[in-house]
C-alpha positions in Angstrom: 7.9 -12.0 -13.9 4.2 -12.6 -14.5 1.8 -11.9 -11.7 -1.5 -13.5 -11.5 -4.7 -11.7 -10.8 -5.1 -13.8 -7.7 -1.8 -12.6 -6.4 -2.8 -9.0 -6.9 -6.1 -9.7 -5.1 -4.2 -11.2 -2.2 -2.0 -8.1 -2.0 -5.0 -5.8 -1.9 -6.5 -8.0 0.9 -3.2 -7.9 2.8 -3.2 -4.0 2.5 -6.8 -3.8 3.7 -5.9 -5.8 6.8 -2.8 -3.6 7.3 -5.1 -0.4 7.0 -7.4 -1.8 9.6 -4.7 -2.7 12.0 -3.2 0.8 11.6 -6.3 2.3 13.0 -5.4 0.6 16.4 -2.3 2.7 16.7 -3.3 6.0 15.0 -0.8 7.9 17.1 2.0 6.6 14.9 0.4 8.4 12.0 -0.5 11.7 13.7 1.5 13.7 11.1 -0.3 12.0 8.2 -3.7 13.5 7.1 -5.9 10.3 6.9 -9.6 9.9 6.7 -9.8 6.7 8.8 -13.6 6.2 8.0 -13.1 5.6 4.3 -9.4 4.6 4.0 -9.1 1.7 1.5 -6.8 0.1 -1.0 -8.6 0.6 -4.3 -5.9 -0.8 -6.7 -3.0 -3.0 -6.9 -0.8 -3.5 -10.0 2.5 -5.1 -11.1 4.4 -2.8 -13.5 7.5 -3.2 -15.5 9.6 -0.2 -16.1 11.6 0.7 -19.2 14.6 -1.2 -17.8 12.7 -4.3 -17.2 12.4 -4.0 -13.4 9.1 -5.0 -12.0 7.4 -3.5 -8.9 4.1 -3.8 -7.1 2.1 -0.6 -7.0 -0.5 -0.1 -4.3 -3.1 2.8 -4.5 -4.7 3.9 -1.2 -7.6 6.4 -1.1 -8.6 8.9 1.6 -5.3 10.1 2.7 -2.9 12.9 1.8 -0.4 12.2 -1.1 2.5 12.9 1.3 1.5 10.4 4.0 5.1 9.2 4.6 4.6 7.2 7.7 1.5 5.3 6.3 3.5 4.5 3.1 6.5 3.2 5.1 4.3 1.0 7.4 2.7 -0.6 4.3 5.9 -1.2 2.5 7.8 -2.6 5.6 4.9 -4.8 6.5 4.7 -6.3 3.0 8.4 -6.7 2.3 8.8 -10.2 3.6 6.0 -11.6 1.5 6.2 -9.5 -1.7 9.8 -8.4 -1.8 11.6 -5.0 -1.8 10.0 -3.6 -5.0 6.8 -2.1 -3.6 5.5 1.4 -4.2 2.6 3.0 -2.4 0.6 5.9 -3.7 -1.9 7.8 -1.6 -4.6 10.2 -2.7 -7.8 11.8 -1.7 
């Protein structure tokens, strides 16, 4: 599957909206260490593994790499539009 640059930009913009929305219910993410002031999606990619399976990869800055609840929220929110093959990476 070929994914256009426009599609990846659209994905990044969708993630940015989700991150803004998440700030409205921070209590859900109280176990995740997040810097809400600088939280952003800094990269989106579409990768093919050695078995030919593709996945969207989303990189989010300013939160702990183990932010499980935030990752689940992003993946679940994007499934309908982008499918099941979504991976989210978080980093400081």
